VEXGU-550875 format. One line per 4 residues: their letters; for each residue x, z, y of C-alpha. Coordinates in steps of 0.02 Angstrom, whole numbers, always signed. Layout:
BEGIN
A) X,Z,Y | ...
This chain:
BEGIN
MEKL) -1089,-1269,-1722 | -938,-1103,-1712 | -972,-1128,-1516 | -1131,-1125,-1518
IKKA) -1153,-964,-1615 | -1006,-894,-1496 | -1145,-941,-1348 | -1281,-854,-1444
EILI) -1175,-693,-1471 | -1138,-710,-1296 | -1308,-687,-1230 | -1358,-562,-1412
EALP) -1190,-460,-1310 | -1295,-489,-1139 | -1502,-422,-1201 | -1493,-233,-1199
YIQA) -1401,-232,-1006 | -1540,-337,-957 | -1670,-212,-1053 | -1574,-83,-980
LNKK) -1596,-159,-795 | -1733,-255,-790 | -1837,-231,-613 | -1687,-103,-560
TVVI) -1583,-118,-385 | -1432,-161,-414 | -1336,-202,-217 | -1193,-310,-212
KYGG) -1033,-320,-73 | -1012,-473,-73 | -842,-526,+36 | -649,-548,+26
GAMI) -590,-713,-79 | -733,-727,-135 | -804,-806,+28 | -658,-913,+54
SEQL) -672,-1063,-78 | -811,-1185,-109 | -810,-1160,-280 | -825,-952,-276
KNSV) -957,-957,-152 | -1067,-1055,-271 | -1037,-945,-448 | -1068,-803,-339
MEDI) -1237,-850,-299 | -1266,-914,-441 | -1232,-767,-526 | -1378,-663,-408
TLLK) -1486,-803,-431 | -1498,-770,-621 | -1510,-577,-592 | -1674,-605,-508
YIGI) -1712,-727,-649 | -1698,-631,-775 | -1798,-452,-682 | -1674,-386,-592
NPII) -1658,-348,-392 | -1535,-384,-324 | -1488,-335,-137 | -1300,-437,-45
VHGG) -1237,-343,+94 | -1115,-461,+150 | -939,-459,+250 | -870,-581,+358
GPAI) -691,-501,+415 | -578,-666,+424 | -721,-785,+515 | -760,-661,+670
TKLL) -555,-636,+659 | -553,-825,+679 | -634,-871,+809 | -587,-717,+932
EVTG) -396,-805,+895 | -512,-973,+980 | -561,-873,+1116 | -421,-783,+1146
IKSE) -456,-596,+1109 | -327,-495,+1023 | -394,-424,+839 | -344,-242,+867
FVNG) -389,-86,+703 | -380,+95,+689 | -401,+143,+482 | -473,-24,+428
LRIT) -625,-13,+579 | -596,-161,+707 | -603,-95,+882 | -764,-176,+962
DEKT) -802,-191,+1126 | -934,-293,+1200 | -879,-453,+1194 | -796,-436,+997
MEIA) -974,-368,+961 | -1066,-510,+1028 | -925,-635,+916 | -945,-533,+737
QMVL) -1155,-555,+783 | -1109,-734,+795 | -1006,-732,+629 | -1147,-597,+534
IGQT) -1321,-633,+594 | -1294,-840,+657 | -1158,-907,+514 | -1130,-796,+361
NKEI) -1304,-728,+328 | -1379,-899,+348 | -1256,-1012,+266 | -1282,-861,+91
VALI) -1455,-898,+102 | -1445,-1073,+101 | -1325,-1080,-59 | -1458,-969,-127
GKNG) -1570,-1072,-101 | -1470,-1223,-170 | -1472,-1128,-356 | -1667,-1123,-350
GKAI) -1681,-938,-284 | -1769,-872,-128 | -1683,-765,-6 | -1732,-686,+148
GISG) -1576,-626,+296 | -1575,-500,+363 | -1465,-376,+502 | -1482,-180,+509
IDGE) -1588,-230,+673 | -1720,-296,+609 | -1842,-158,+595 | -1756,-53,+640
MIKC) -1688,-49,+457 | -1532,+39,+509 | -1504,+140,+627 | -1339,+212,+672
KKYK) -1248,+314,+829 | -1084,+261,+891 | -947,+312,+798 | -788,+406,+895
PIID) -654,+441,+732 | -524,+572,+740 | -343,+513,+776 | -201,+638,+771
GIER) -332,+774,+824 | -421,+682,+967 | -576,+609,+971 | -564,+427,+992
DIGY) -689,+297,+1064 | -660,+118,+989 | -792,+23,+1058 | -953,-37,+955
VGEI) -949,+40,+804 | -1066,+127,+733 | -1098,+257,+613 | -1253,+272,+474
INID) -1398,+396,+551 | -1537,+321,+434 | -1589,+184,+300 | -1784,+125,+279
AKSL) -1757,+128,+106 | -1968,+88,+84 | -1961,-79,+173 | -1800,-142,+90
LMLA) -1893,-77,-93 | -2021,-192,-33 | -1927,-330,-23 | -1816,-309,-174
GSDY) -1975,-296,-270 | -2043,-481,-201 | -1966,-655,-219 | -1845,-636,-135
IPVI) -1675,-589,-137 | -1622,-502,+25 | -1458,-520,+115 | -1409,-407,+250
APIG) -1273,-432,+374 | -1194,-250,+419 | -1242,-251,+586 | -1348,-71,+618
IGDD) -1427,-28,+817 | -1412,+154,+882 | -1540,+256,+1012 | -1477,+162,+1161
GRSY) -1551,-28,+1084 | -1366,-65,+1086 | -1326,-160,+912 | -1157,-71,+823
NINA) -996,-168,+689 | -1004,-68,+504 | -913,-85,+389 | -983,-173,+245
DTVA) -935,-56,+108 | -1020,+94,+173 | -1152,-5,+232 | -1186,-63,+40
GEIA) -1140,+114,-10 | -1269,+179,+104 | -1384,+86,+56 | -1410,+101,-146
SALS) -1379,+287,-94 | -1544,+278,+18 | -1629,+149,-147 | -1545,+270,-286
AEKL) -1500,+107,-361 | -1441,+98,-538 | -1270,-19,-456 | -1197,-35,-363
MLLT) -1043,-158,-368 | -900,-201,-223 | -833,-372,-249 | -645,-345,-188
DTEG) -469,-458,-205 | -404,-319,-345 | -451,-341,-512 | -498,-134,-537
VKTK) -406,+22,-535 | -253,-1,-657 | -159,+136,-746 | +9,+133,-623
KEDG) +155,+18,-711 | +237,-144,-637 | +91,-243,-750 | -12,-90,-774
EILH) -194,-131,-902 | -340,-113,-786 | -451,+53,-834 | -638,-18,-870
VLSV) -719,+161,-864 | -704,+292,-756 | -772,+467,-747 | -811,+556,-570
SEVY) -673,+668,-642 | -539,+541,-707 | -549,+440,-518 | -484,+610,-451
KLIE) -375,+670,-570 | -272,+478,-537 | -295,+528,-360 | -181,+681,-383
DKVI) -64,+590,-500 | -49,+454,-340 | -90,+340,-498 | -247,+282,-383
EGGM) -157,+229,-200 | -189,+155,-45 | -299,+61,-2 | -404,+103,-164
IPKV) -438,+259,-129 | -577,+244,+1 | -661,+99,-139 | -665,+249,-266
LGCI) -714,+389,-136 | -860,+251,-82 | -891,+241,-261 | -911,+401,-291
KAIE) -1016,+456,-157 | -1127,+335,-229 | -1144,+434,-391 | -1176,+605,-296
NGVN) -1301,+482,-203 | -1396,+444,-376 | -1297,+298,-426 | -1314,+261,-584
RTHI) -1143,+154,-607 | -1019,+104,-502 | -914,-30,-509 | -739,-118,-420
IDGR) -717,-306,-515 | -639,-441,-442 | -704,-556,-342 | -562,-724,-329
IPHS) -653,-739,-544 | -790,-880,-564 | -927,-761,-587 | -878,-598,-629
ILLE) -1056,-538,-606 | -1108,-575,-755 | -944,-531,-866 | -965,-384,-773
IFTN) -1119,-346,-788 | -1180,-413,-957 | -1011,-393,-1066 | -985,-197,-1131
KGIG) -786,-209,-1108 | -801,-294,-947 | -692,-358,-823 | -658,-250,-662
TMIT) -666,-39,-660 | -842,+44,-672 | -844,+248,-615 | -980,+341,-690
KERK) -1032,+491,-657 | -1012,+529,-845 | -993,+400,-1009 | -1174,+392,-1055
PYYD) -1181,+252,-1145 | -1350,+113,-1106 | -1366,+91,-1287 | -1322,+168,-1464
GEIL) -1207,+15,-1500 | -1091,+41,-1306 | -907,+72,-1306 | -883,+177,-1140
């Protein structure tokens, strides 16, 4: 009986979040360790299917970097990166499209179907959903051409909202199209953030291989809720360093563009999406403009 009561308490804790998120859009960047294990893959898709069934509109943006690297190695092409972005020549672009659109995207669609949901797999090429131009980073003061890497200039928000509001879960491969008709590879974190911004989504969730932002101790504790001003202070104090900086800055950019709450969570934990969204404490780090609760009893 005690176990049953605990289960009931979990559902009651989730209720105000279900109410607050009803018919709202949640953009989820799916990648990293959550894509490696079959158990974790299935866990993520179970979570996302459940969100759809209870009236939330999830949109998935997926990566696929390790699979691209693996296929490039098989074909004898060495992977090179600049500022975390893959140098993408014509052959690399062909392989990236093959992996992202032809393999990873369809696998996710099939997994959602296996769990009782309905998904539609698309890329930014379809209907010119994501228009982009060639991205040329500045390295040591010099503009550098790194191939078919895209910088987003427009997202067809109307079509995406229509898809998300239907019975289907959109699953988006991060490939855009330029005015030249060519395909461009785009960082999945960037695509997720830009889509969340274009749709003024309620939430942006980044599934990562980190637990979240932590205090600067050897076994530091996770900082479960941060305001934008607190994030900047932690960067200044060098508590937030390295690869976490672009993640939190991406979250802040989304917030500045109308997204209410952003989350950095560990995708290696089974059912991490549900644990973050539907529990008061959560398991990762939530970044928001200000500590504004969903309901009177929420502690932020």
